[in-house]
N, C-alpha and C positions, 0 to 999 in steps of 0.2 A: 506449789512444787510442780515442776514442769517435767512430770514422769512421763508422759506419753511421749515426747519427743526422745526419750532416753531407751525407749522400751525395745527397740530392734536396731539401735544403732551400734552394730559391732564394729570393732576397730583391730587394728594390727597392733603388735607389740611396739612397733617403730612411733606409731601414733602415741600411745601410751607413754613412752618414753619422752616424747617431745612435751607431753602435758606434764610429765614428772619434772622436766628440767626446769619448770617454773618455779619449783620449790624454793622458796628464799633461802634456805641454808645452802643450796649450791651455789648461788651468788655469793653467799659469805665466805664459804670455804674457798672458792676462787679467788676473793681477795685476800686473804690469809696467805695462800699459796704463792701471791706476788708480794709478800713482804718477807725478805731474806732472813730477817732476824728471828722470826718465828721457826723452831727447828721442830717441835713437839706440839701437834694438833690431837686433842681428842674429841671424838664424834661420840656423845653420850645418848644413850636411848635407840640406837639402830637394832632393830630384832628381826627375826626371821629373814625374808628375802629384800627387806627394804635395804640392808647394805649393798647387796650386789645391783639393784636396781638403781640407787643413788649413785653409786660409783660408774654405773653404765652411763647414767645422764652426765656425770662430770668429767668422764673421759671422752665422752663423745665431742663434748666442746673445747677439749684442751689437747695440747700439743705435747704435754709431760708424758714420759714413760712411767708405769707403775709396776711396783712388783707387790702383788697381793699374797701374803703370808697367812694361810689359816691353820687351825690347829693340829689336824690331821688329814689323811687321804679323803675320807669320806667328806669333809666339810669343803675340803678344796676342789674335789670332784664337783659336788653341786653348786660352789659358787663360780667354777669355770663354766658349768652348764649354763647357768642363769645369765653371764655376761655373754656367751655365745648365742643364746636365744635372743638377747636384745641387740648385740652389735654384729653378729656373725662370726666367722672364725678366722678372718684375714689376718686382724692385729691383735687377736688373743690367743696366747700360747700357754702350755701346760708343761710344767717342769717336775717330772716326777722322780722317785728314788729308782735306782737301777736294778733294783731287787724284786722279787716277786712277792716276798713276804717281809718280815722284819730284816733289817740289815744284818742282824748277827748271824743267819743262816746260810747267807753267802750264796743264794741262789741268784743269779743274774736273769734279767728279763730283757730279750732282745728288744721288744717292742718298746718297753720303756726308754732303753737306750736310746732308740731312735727319736723319741720326743726330747730327751734331755740334747742330743746331739743338733737336732733341728733348733733349739732354743739358742744353744751357743752360737751355732752358725749364723743365724740372723742377727742377734747382739752384736757378733763381730762385725757385720755389715755395716753398723752404725743407724738401723732402721729408726725413724722418729715414732713415737706415738704407741709403741709395743706395750700391751699388758701381759704380764707374766704372772700366772696363778702357781703357787707352791705350797710345801708345808715342810716342818722340820727336819724330817726323815731325808728328804731330797737336798735340803740345805747343807745336812752335816758332812756329806761328802764333799771332798774336794775334786775340782776339776782341772783339765790341763789349762796351761797357760795360752794367752790369746797367740803367742809367737808359735808355741807347738802345733796348734789348730791351723794357724796360716801355713805352715810348713808342710802341714799334712792335708791339705785341702787341694783337690784337682778340679780346677774349673774349666768348664767347657761352653762353647756358645756356637749356635748356629753361624755357618759361613766360615769357621775358623779352619785354617790349615794344620793338620796335625796327623803325624804317622801312627797308625793304629797299634803297631807294634811297641811305639812309645808307649801308649795308653795302657797296654797289658803289663809293659814291663812296671809302671808306676803302681799299678794295681797290686801286683805281685810283691812290691816292695812295702805297699800298705798291709800286706797280710790277707788280701782279697784272695777268695778261695775259687779256682775255677771248677765250674759244673757245667752238666749239661743243660740244665733249666733253673733260673734262679728261684729261690722260694723263701730264702732269709736274709737278713742284711748281712753284708760282708762276703757276697759271692758275685761272680761274673760269669757270663757265657759268652762264647763268640761263634756266631754262624755266618759266614761268608762275609759280608761288608756290614753286618749288625751286630753291635756289643750291647748286651743287657747288663746293666750293673744296679746292684741294691746298695745304695749308700745307706750309712747311718743317719744321714739327716733328712731322710724322707720316707713317709710312711708308704709309697708306692716305689717299685723300682722303675730305673729309667731304660728306655729303648734308643740307642744312638745308631742312626743310620748314615752310613759313608759314602760319598760319591768320589771314589779314587781316594784322596788323603783330606778331601774336604767334609766337614761335617753337615750333613745334608739336612737332617731334621732330627730334632730331639722331642720325644712322647714320653709320658709315665704309661704305665700299663699295670692291669689287673693280674694278680698271681693266678687266682683260679683259672680264669679263662684265657690268660696271655693274651688278651685283646686291649689296644691302645685306648687311654683314656683322654688326655689332653695334652697339646703341642706346648713345648717350652723353647724359650729364646735361648737361655742358658741355664746351667745346673752346677752345683757344687757336690764334688763326690768327697765324703768323709768317711775314714775308716773306723774301727772300732778304737775310740780314742783310750779306753783302758789297757788296750794292746799298745798303744801310741806311746804310752809311757805312765806313770803313776800321777795321779791329781797332785799338782804342785801349788795350786791355789784356790782361794775361795770364790763361789759363785758371785759375790759382790763386786769382785774386781772385774767382772765381764759387763757390769751394767754401768752406764753413764752416771756420772755424779750427780746429776740433776734429776734424777730418778727418784720418785715420790715411794718409800715403803708404806704399805697400809697393812697393818699388823692387828690381827685379832687380840692376841695377848702376848705382849713381848716378854714378860717373866715366864711364861708356859714356853715359849719359844727357845728362850736361853735354857730353861732346865730340861728341857726335852732333848736338845742337841747334845748336852753334858750327858745325860742318861743314855743317850745311843752310843757313845764312845764308851761308857763303863760295860755296856751288854755287851759289845763285840769283844772286848778284851777278856772279859770273865767267862766268855762261851767256847766250849770245845766240843766238836760233834763227837757222837759215839761212833760214827762209822768212818773209817779212814780212806774208804774206796770214794766217798762222796767228795765230787769237785767243790770245794769251798774258794770264793773269792773275797779277800779280805780288803775292803778299800781303804785309802788314805782318809781319816776323819780330821774333823775340827773340834775344838771344846767349845762348851757353849759361852766361857768368857770371852775366846778369840773373835767369836761370831759378833757378840754383843759390841766390842769394842769397835769392830770395823763397822757395824750398822749404825753407831753413833756419828759416823761422818756423813750420814744421809738424811734428809729431812724426813720425819715419821708422823703418819697418822695412825692413831689406834681407834679400835671401833667396836672392843670386847667389853665386857661387863665393869671394868674398871681400869684405869690407866696405870701404867707403871711409872713411878715417880709424880713430879709435880708437871702438867702440861704447861705450855706457853700460852695456849688459847683453848678454849672449850666451846662446841658447837652443840646445842641440846635439841633433840627431836622428841615429839609425843608421839610414839609409835607403840601399837599394841599387836600381839599375835592373833592370828587369825582364830576365833574361838572353836573349842572342839565339839562337834554336833553329832558324831557317831550315827551318821545316817538317819537321823531322827528329823525328818522334814518339817514336823509340827514347831519343834523348837528352831529348826531353821528359818522357816517362814516368820515365825514370831520376832527373832532377832533381826531378820532383813527389815521387816517392817519398821522396828524401832530405830534402826539405823537412818532408813529414809526419813522418819518422822523428826530426827535430828539434822536432817539436811546433808545426810552423806550421800555420795554417789556410789552405786556398786557395782564392781567390776569382777567379772568371772573368768578366769585363764584357763584354757584349756587347749591340748593341741589338736583337738577334734571338736569340728562343729556340730557332729551328732550328739557329743556329750552334752553340750550347753542347750542344745534343742530339748533333750531329754529332761534337763533341770527345769526348763520352761514348762515343758509338758507337764512335769509332776505338781508345778505350782498351779497350773490352769486346771488340772484334774482335781486340785483341792480346794479349788475356787478362790486362789489366792492372786490378787492383783500386785505381783511384785517385778518392778521393771528393773532390769539391769543390763549392762553393756557386757558384751562377750569378748573376750581378748582372744587372737588367734594363736597364742603360744603360751605355755604356761611356764611358771617358776616353781622353785621347791617348795616355800612356804609362804602362806599368804598373811597379811597383816591389814590394820587399820592405820591410817596417818590422820591425826586430828588436825594437822595444819592445814593440809589440802583439803579436807573432809572427803577422803575418799576411802573405801574398802576393797582392798585387792584380793580377792580370795581365790583359791584354786580348788578345780573340780576334783583332784585326787583326794585332797584332804576333806571335802564334803562327803566324798564316799568311802572314807577310811580306805585309801587304797597305796600301795606301793608305789614311790615315784623312782625311776631309776635315771642315773646321770650317765652320758655317753662321753667317752673319751676317744681321740683319734687313735689310740694304742689298741683300742678293741679291733679295729679293721687290720692294723699291721699283725695283730697277734694271731687273728684267725686265718690271715695269709701265710705266716710261716709254715703251718703243715699243710697247708692246702693242696699242693701240687705233689711231691715225692713221697711224702709220708701218709698221704690219705689213705693209701691201700692198706696200710698198717692197722687201721681202725677196726677191720673186720678179722683181725688175727686177735687170738689171746692165746698166752703160754699153754703148750699141752695139744693145741690144735693141729690135726693133720694139714700138710701142705704139699703141692708138688713144685719141684723145681726142674725146668725144662731139660736140663742137663745132667741132673743126679736123681731124679725121681722122687717118689713118696719119701718124704721125712716129717718130723715133729717140730713144730715152732717154739722155741725157747726163749724169746723176748727179744728185746732192743738192748744191746751192751755197747759199750765204748771200748774202743781199741786205740791204743798209741799208734800215732801217724808222724814220725818225726818228732817235732818238737810239740804237735798238738794232739788232739784226740779226734777219733772219727767215729760216727754212729754206724753201726752195722746190725743186720739182723743173725741169730744164731739158729742153725738148722742141725737137729739131732737125728743121725742115720742108725742103720743096725749097728751091734756092737759099740754103741755109743759114740761112734765117729762123728766128727763134728764139721760141718761147713758155715764158714761166715761170709754173708752176702751183702755186698755194699748197697746203701739206699737208693744208689743209682742204677742198679740192676734189678729194682723190685719187679720189672715187667717181667722176669723170667720165673717169679714166684706167684702162684696161685692157691686158693684154699682147696683142699681135697673134698670132691663130691661123690660119695658112693651109697652105699646100702644103709639104711638108718641103723643105728645100734651094732654095726659090723666095724670092729677095727682094722683097718687096713695093714698089710704086712709091711715093714720098712724096707727100702731097698738097701742093699749093701754097696758101698762104694767101691770103684775099681774093677766091677766083675762083668761090665757089658750087659748085664741082664736087662737094664733099663733101655738100652738102646734097640735091643731084639724085641721085647715088648711093644716099642712104640713101631717098629717096622710091621710086626703082625698086625697091629690095630689098624694101621694105615692099609693094609691091604683088604680088612674086613669093611672097612668104613666105603672103600672103592667100590666093593660087591653091593652093599646097599644103594650107594648112590645111583649105580647102573640100574638096579631094579625101579628106583624112584622116578629116575629121568624117563625109563621107558612109559611108567604109569603116566607122568604127566604130559608126556610128548603124544600120547594118544588123544589126551583131553585138548591139546592144543588144535589137533586136527579137525574137531568138531566144529561146525558154524554155528555162530551166535548172530546176535542183532547189531547192525553197525548204527550208532545213534548219528543225527546230524550234527553239523558244526553248531556252537553256539549261536542263539538268536538274540535278538534285542532283549527278551524277557529275562534270558539269564545274565547278560550283561547288566541289567537294571539291578537284579539281584544283588550280585556280586557288588556292585558299586554301592548299594544301600547298605553294607556291613559297616556298624558303627565302630569297629577297631580297624585300625590297619593290619593288614596281614602280616605275619613274620614271614621271613625267607622260606623257612621251611614248609609253613602252611600253602604260600603260593604254588611251591615245587610240588607238593602234595596232590592239590587241586588239579594242577595242570597234567600230572601223571593220571590221575583217575578218568579225567575227560578223554585224554588220549587213549587210554584203553578202551572206553565205552564207543568212541569213534571207530574202534577196529571191529571186524567181523568174527573175532575170536573171542568166546567169552572170557571177560575179565575174573581174575582170581588174584585180588590185592589185599595186602595186610597193611593196615595204616596203624603204626605203632608211636605213641606218645604219650608223655607224662600227663597227669590229671591238670586240667584248665589250660592245655597248649592248644586247644582248637581242633579237635579231631572231629566234634559234632557238627561245626560249620562245614569243614569238608564233605561230611556226609549229607548235608543238606542241599548242597549245591548240585551233588551226585543224584539226589532223589529228584530234584527241580528239573533236572536235565533230561531225566527219563520221563517224567510226566510232561514236559513240553513234547515228547514225541508218542503222546498217548499210550505210554507203557505204564503198568503200575508198579508199585515200589512196596516190599515188604520190610519192614525194620523190626529185628527180633532183639529182644532184651531179656534179662534174665528175671527181673522183678516188677510186681504191680508198680511199686512207686516211680521206678524209673521210666517205664511205659507212659505214666501218666506225665511225669516231667519232659519226656521227649515230645510228648502231644502237645504240651505249651509251648515248647521251644520252637517247634516246628510251625504250630499254628501262628504263633507271635509274628515269627521271621517271614512267612509266606503269606501273610493276610492281606496283602494288596495284589495278589496274583490268583488268577482263576483255577486254584486247585484245592480239591476237597481231601480234608486229612481227618483221619479218625482211629481210635485206638480199642484194643481188644484185651480183656484181662479179667479177673474173676471180679473185680470191681464192678463191672457192668451188668445190668440186669439183663433177664434172659429176653425181655423185649427189645431192648436196645442192641444185643447181640445178633438177634434175628434180624433187625435193620440193617445192621452193619454187613453181615454177610450176604444179603440179598443186594445191597449196594455194590459190593465187591463182584458179584456175579455179573451184575448189569454193566459194570464198568464206571459206575459212579463215584466210588471212592477210589482216587488216584494214590494216595500213601496211607497204608495201613501200618499203626504200630503196635506192638503187642508183646507178650510173653509166648512160651511154649503153645499157647493157646491157637497161635496162628497155624501150628502144625496140624490141628484138629481135622478128621475127616470131613466135617461139613464146611470146611474152609475151602472156597474153589475161587480162584483169581480168573477174570476174564483173559487178560493178557499180561502175566506177571514179567517184568523186564530185568528188574534189579532186585537183589536180595542184600539188605544191609545187617551185619550181624554185630551187635555190639558187647564187648565183655565177653568174647568167646569162650573164654577158660572157665565159665560158670556153667556152662552146659555139659550136661552127660553125654554119655556113648549114644544112647537111645534117640536122644533129639538130634545128635549129629548124623546117625543113620537116616532119619528122615529127611534131615537137610539134603543128604546126597542125592535124593530122590527128586528134588526140586531144582538141584543145582545143575543138572546136566547141561542146559544150554542158556541157563540165566548167568547175567553178569553178578558176581559176588564181590561186596566189599566187606572187609571184617576190620574192626577196630578193637584195640585193646592197649591198657597200659602195662600190662604183665602179660606177655604171650606165653603160652606154654611152650616148653622145649621142643615139641614135635612141630608145632606151628612156626615157630621162629627158624628151626632149622630147615624146614621146607622153604622159606624165605629167602634164608641166608645163602642157600645154594642154588637159588635161581628157579625152584619148581613153581613158587609162588612168588608173584611181584611183591615187593616192599618198599612202602614211603615211611620214612622216620622222621617224626616232627620232634627234633631236638632243641629247637631254638625256643626258649620260655619267651612270655610275653614281657614287655619292659617294666622295670620295678619289681620282678618277681624276685623273692628271696630265696636263698637256699634253705633246705629243711634242716632243723636242728632237732637230734634225737637224743634223749637222756633215759636211762635206765634206774629205777628205785624200787626198794621194798614198799609195799603200800604204806602209805604214810598220809595221814589227814591234813598234815600241816602243808606239805608239798603239793597235794591236789588244791586246798584252798589257795595256795600263793599262785598256782598257774590260772587258776579260774578269775581269781582277781585280778592277775595281770593281762588277762585277755579282755576281761570286761572293762579294764581301765582305758583301753584303746578301741573300744566300742565293737570288738570282735565277738564271735561265738564260738562254744566249745563242744566237741563231740566227746561223749565219754562212753567208751564200748566195753560193755559186760556180757559175755555170753550166755550167764545163768539168769533167765527170766526172774527167777524165784526172789532174788535180791536186789532187783532194781528199786524197787521202794525203798529199801534200805539205804541205798546209796543217794536217793532223791533226799530222804529225811537228813542225811549226814550234811550234804552239801546246803542243804536248807538252814541247818542249825549254825554252819560257819559264815556262811554267805545269805544272810536274810533276804537282801535286795535281788538275788537272783532268780530268775524266772526260768523254772525248769520243765521240762517236757519228758515223757518217757515213749518210747516207741519198741515193738519187737512184732514178729511174725505171727504171733497167736492173736493179734488184735484184729477186730474187724477191720477188713479193708479200708472202708471208708473213713473209719476213724484214724488209721495210720496213715491215710493219705492227708487228712486234716493237720495231723500233729507234724508232718514232714513239712507241708506248706507254709504251716505256721511259724516253723523254724526258718524257712527259707526268706519269709516275709519280715524276720528279725521280732517276731512276738515272743519269742523265748531266747535266753542267752546260754542255756545248757541243754544238750539234747542227749539223755541217757538211753542207750539203745544195744540192741544185740547187733551182729554182723550184718544185719539187713541193710545198713547204711553203707555198705562196702561197695555196692555196686554203681559207682559212677556218677552219684546224686550230685548234681551241682549247686554248691552253697558257698559262693565266693567269700562270704564273711566269715566262714569258719577256720579259722588260722591255726588253733590248737585241738589236738586229738588225745586224749588219755585213754590208754588200752589197760585194763585190768587182767591179770593172766595173760599177760602178751604170748608168753610160749606156745 
């Protein structure tokens, strides 16, 4: 057995597909497909993801178009995901139902309509080798004819001469809606020489830039950021086909006659399409106000009769009727191990003894490394080959003598499929409606023109022949104002004293305008006093630092990441302030992980190169130690002594640090409020850096004022307190905002649930399945142990740590740094973790009693 060669021979899924294409049954099926008289072929014994891998290998060597019909949305979603893992997304399409839930409820889904229209549009172009994945609910709906689609398609290409007025006229005739910013399909916006159009045939809207009457460039762009994505040479703009006319033909009329239908269960397909028609005809909604769309449907017998014109491959448990040819496979599903690695090791050894090669598929190399480590820790020598992408369900193939297993099944973890509609669906509400997420019916809101009112929800209003979404605001005497979603910038949440309800304004009295005028006058008085206060500070002289030296340039060039634009600007702003003889007072505001600490380290080193000392003030012991580690690691190649002070240091260590500070040997001192002790004296303090300023109390800030008179001050925070932010916004303090996220940073998704063990288990399992870590925040120290036991009961393989402020400082530090070093999967802690601790691998936070 040549096991040593295979031990660490990791491969890509493309290599695996190439090996699987050597399966003798692929050649056999290709031969059968070349025989026109064989209309019905049955593939017997395809189980788990062997069907998707087999057809991936088949279509990769074939110019035939395939229509894969699975039994339901979930099966189709996983099959589509497997195909895209192996072949990419270029020629793999997904054709869903138009509806959010069952067809009978009549609730259309704009994101699904995009995918449907994209498939129809590409099929009409006559592209070869397309593979479309679908299911009965999608096929039950009729679609527009090829002629209707052609008549309702606007094609544009770069360099084309076309009048912009003609384009807007066509869009209006297609029932596109004119808006300020596009955020859902069927909308367009015009700004000067640019037209933004959200076609129903693309998951991203298009930005078309004109030079006179010539199409200068076409790009797709992100809805959330409004930033361009990729250039296009030509595009097809397609309207909502359900508005263009009722479906008049079945989907099979769109596909070429030489397309091969690959059906999981033809009998079930026919019965399911028939059942959908019966459900829709018998369903009547309880509320007449609900907008119900009833599609044109086909019957099961109609579909079956049309499907018989195509060649058909079945790969379910049994064929429908008698097939013209049968190909048999000897394939078994991946055994169920339930995270029992003794059983897993025993099973793997038996497979290896029988001459099987073991492959483990995972989307993460860390996961396969972890499996190797588990086997090594147990003393098992089990060679396996890691595959860089995973499939949905593992299997063994007796013909090829391979075991193709998945990591999520070994660990009993949920595996999620992704569809392109997920992106389109998230984009729909990303722009104009994202503000509504902060409102719930009954909340008090402020409208800039009408004053304080009560939010009464989102309602639909008739607008000509269509309906329009507006928000409803209720004022005194139950007067109502309807606000278009395009005027949401005028509405904000009311913020006042907790527990006190505001008085609603009365419409049409002018009281709101008078109140605004009085408030403006008072703000001017406050501003005048503050400006006077800060202008006095500006007159004081500070230390002007030298321009950057070679050491500074070397430090900045050694940054392992590329600076974001905002990070570069913040660094330049800070250094410019330091080189002036006026004391710096700058606030650097940026989200967690956006690079504030790097800006602080560069400023600290600049001060140190001019023989000035730096104090870095942080709110917690843990953060002090982590900053010490970060600064030390970053400045290890430079002649700069760094130390830290906190309650975790011994009396002897503290005494030595204070002595080194007085003599000037310590260049950068990091610490908690211990830095403000009377015995801590700097020889020549030049820069004070305050991290997480909002965490310090009034007494600490009074002591800071005594230090700050002629010292440059740099404040860093992700959540500035209102006064600090206000000073910065009005120019009394300088402000640098780092708003550019690092590349590949995803937006945060927030969910609110009642305490539910199943929800918690699913969240932790999902995070562990992608080798991430989880914070579990619970502010009652007394029940941290109970939570640990609950998680351990549901997820036995989770490595759990507990941290809180009453632990010994050294033990807490060891716990936190064990979590940073990935020794634990879950950290159950109090809010001590909130102070800027840098753990890039922790992607999920569960907060108990979040209110």
